[in-house]
C-alpha positions, 0 to 999 in steps of 0.5 A: 598646360596649366589647365591640364595640371589643374584637371589632373590635380582636381582628379587626383583630389577626387580620387584621394577623397574617395579612398579614405574610409573612416571608422564609425564617426561617433563611437558611443553616440547611441549609448555607452561612452565615446573616446574624445580628444578635448582641447582647452583654451589657452590659460585654462589650468590643469586643475580647471581642466580636471574640474571641467572633465569631472563635471562631465564624468569624463575619464582621462586616458592620456594627456598632451601638455603641449597642446593642452588636450586630453584623450578622454572616455566621455559618457554619451550625451556629454559631448555637447555639454563639453563643446558648450563649455567656454573653457573648451576649445574643441572636442573631436572624436578619436578614431583611425582613418584607413585608406583603401581603394575599390575604384575599378579604374585604379589601374588607369591612375598612373599618378598614384602608382608613381608616388607609391600610394599603394605601399603607403596604404599597407 
């Protein structure tokens, strides 16, 4: 019974991984600018955050005080410099994930129908 559940979970994980389709991963990587989520290390003041971003010609679009992060438009080539700054904890691209399926065996996957996955995909 446990082996059956393990196989079922493994199969479901594989199917779900195949259903997620990402937008272009590095918007602006070939030129222009990229929209990035930049998180700062604990203790970095807002003034210091502004200096870090200004030095990279980043334009802040939104600020999340709770996580010490910003959504910023950053010129191409500046991402690596931001990542290397010791005051920066993380730099991630901002994009939308959408789930879809093109699996010809989808109708055989009773578990996804059972949990209402198609309605969640919109």
